[in-house]
N, C-alpha and C positions, 0 to 999 in steps of 0.2 A: 481518613482519606483512603480511597480504594486502591491506590497504587503507590503507597508510601515507600519511598526509596527504591522502587523498581526502576530498572534501567531499560529504556525503550529506544530502539532504532527505527526511524520512520523514513522511508524513501518517498520522493516526490512531495516533500514537506513545504515547498515554497508557496503553494497555492492550494485552493480547493480542499479536498478531503484530507490530504496530508497535513495541511496547515491547521484545519479545524481539529484534527485528532491530536496534534501536538499541544494545542491550547487546552484541550480537555485533560490530557495526560498530566500536564504541568499542574493544573488546578487540583488534580487528585494526588499530587505528591511525587510524581515520577521525575526521574532524570532523563532527558531526551537527547538523542543524537539525530540531528535533522539534516537530510541530504536533499539538495536541489541543484539544478543547473544554474539557477539565477542567484548570484551573490547578493543582488539588490533585495530580492525577496527575503533572503535569510537575514540580512542586516535590518530590514524593516521589522521582521519578527522579533529580533533581539531588542530593538528600540521599544517596541510595544510591550515587551515582557521583561523589562530591565530588572524588576524586583526578583525575578527567578534566574538571573543571568548565570549564577554559579551552577545551575542545574541544566544548562543548555550547552551543547556542543554542536556547532554548525560545520558542515562540510560541503563546499561548492564543487560540483563535478557531474559528469555524465556517467550514470551507472552502467552504461553499456561498454565503458572503457575499463580495462583490467586495472589500471593505475588507481582509478577512483575506488573500485571494489577493495583493493588492497589497503587503501588509506582508511576506508570505513572500518574495517575490522581492527586494524592496528591502532587507530586513534580511539576507538571505543574502549578497547582493553587498557590502553595506556592512561586514558582519562578517568574512566569509571570502574575499571577492573573486571568487567563482565557484561553480561546481557541477560535480561529476563524476557523481553518481549521484542519480537521483530515484526514490523508492519511493512509488508511488501506492497506498497501503494503505487509506485511510479509506473506510468504507462501512458501511451498515447495512441492515436488512431489517424488513419487517412482512409476515408471511405471511397469506394469506387466499385463498379462492376468488375469482376475478375478479368474479363476480356480487355478492359481498358486500364487495368492496374499496372503499376511499375514494380519491377523486381527490387529496385532499391528501397521502395516503401515496405515491401514484404520483409526484406532483410532487417531494416531499421526497427520495424515493429516487433519482430521476433527477438531481436537483440535486446531491446528494452523490456518488452512485456513478459518474456519468459526466460531468455538466457540469463539476463542479469538477476532475475528472481532466483533462478537455480543456483547461480554462483554465490550470491550473497548469503543465501540459506546454507549452502555447503560450507561457507566460510565460518559461520557461527555455530553450526550443529555440533562440532566436536566439543565445544565448551558446554553446550546444553546437555549433551550426553554424559559428559564427565560429572556435572553437578546434578544430573538426573532431575532437571527442571527446565521449563521454558514454554513460551507460547509463541507460535508462528501464525500470523494472520495475513493471509494472501487476499488482496482485493481483486476479485475476479469481476464478474458482471452477469446480468441475466443473459448477456450475449455468449456466456460460457456454457449455457444450458439450452440455447436455441439459436437459430440462424435468422438472418434477415438480409434482404437484397442490399447490395453495395457493401456488406460487412464481411465478405468472405475471409479476408486476411485477419481482420480484427477478431472476428468470432473464432477463427482458428487459434489465435494466440490465447484467448480467454478459455476456450475448451482445453487447451494445453495446461493452463493454470489449474483448472479444475481437476484434470487427470493427475497432475503432479501432487496436488493437495491431498486427494483421496488416497493415493498410494503412500505418500509420506506419512500420513496419519497412522497407517497400519504398521509402518516400519518403526516409528519412534514412540508410540504410546507406551511401550514397555519400559521406556526411560522417563515416564511421567511428563513427556513433552506433548503439548497440545498443538494440533494443526487445524486451523479454521479457515474456510473459504467464505468470504463475504461477497454476496452478489447483488450489487445495487441495480435498480432500474435507472430511469433518467434522473440526473442530478444537475442542478444549475451551476455549472463550473466552466472554466476556460477550455474544458474538453471539447465543447462545441465552438471551436474557433473557425474563422473563415477558411484557413488552409486545410482543415480536416475534410472539407467538401460536404459538410452536413450542418444542419441547424436543429435546435430543439423542435420537436413536433408538437409540444404542448406549451402553454403559457408558463413562463418561469415561476410565477407565483404558485402554480399548482403542482410542480414537481418537487423532488427531494432537494433539500439544502445540504451543503457539505456537513453541517453540524448534525443533521439527522443520521448520516452514515457514521460520523465520528462517534455518536452516542452508541451506535450498534457495535462499533469496534471496541469501545470502552467496556461494554457489556461482556463481550467475548473475552477480553483480557482480564476482567476482574471477577470472573466466576470463582467459586471455591476451587482449590487446586485439584480436588478429586472429581471435578465435574468439567465437562466440555460440551461444546456444540461443534459438529463437524462442518456444517454449512448453514449460512443464514442468507435468505433471500429477502431483501428489503425494497419495497416499491412505493411510489407515490400512492396515497389513498385514493385520490380522485383527479387524475391528470385531465386537464381540459384545454381546449384551443383558446 
């Protein structure tokens, strides 16, 4: 198994990419700490993976809240004694032209998409530095490398994820810590929900599935320890209307 006894923390694990990643990691022998705002989603995951229950810790909470972040680090260490892999997956969007956008949406997106990522990473880094090992995988987006109309705020958050990832990689590689930014294109998930003010521009059957991105994350996490990739851009092969 590629991740035998590795301890992985995955945010945004209730649905989509995070959920698919959790399933793949469990299959490869990892112990997983799963964070989601939805307790129902976490309980459903536990029910569906009951044979691995001893290797699963679930934490319900909003990662933009400091109490949730504190619980994640303390519970991970008290339950499993450490961390090997951090997958910063949680994020959301509300699309609008900047002139029509709301400041509260700006604050909420930056709090979840980048501030929480910064804080949870900062919480686990001292342990990784101490043991001189660890892999941090930040789920960015192709929107972190280019812009598009109505995506001013979302693109800004994902550009920030890319900037943090690139700089952090240079800071911590001397401790044998890997930092990887994964940049998916369109993925058929709940990301494209009505309240986000956008829809998939291609047919769902022709875009990426959460499992496709999860396979990419597994690849980054399971490379030999002396090897890393700093950025992975994964897109649908042939998206169509």
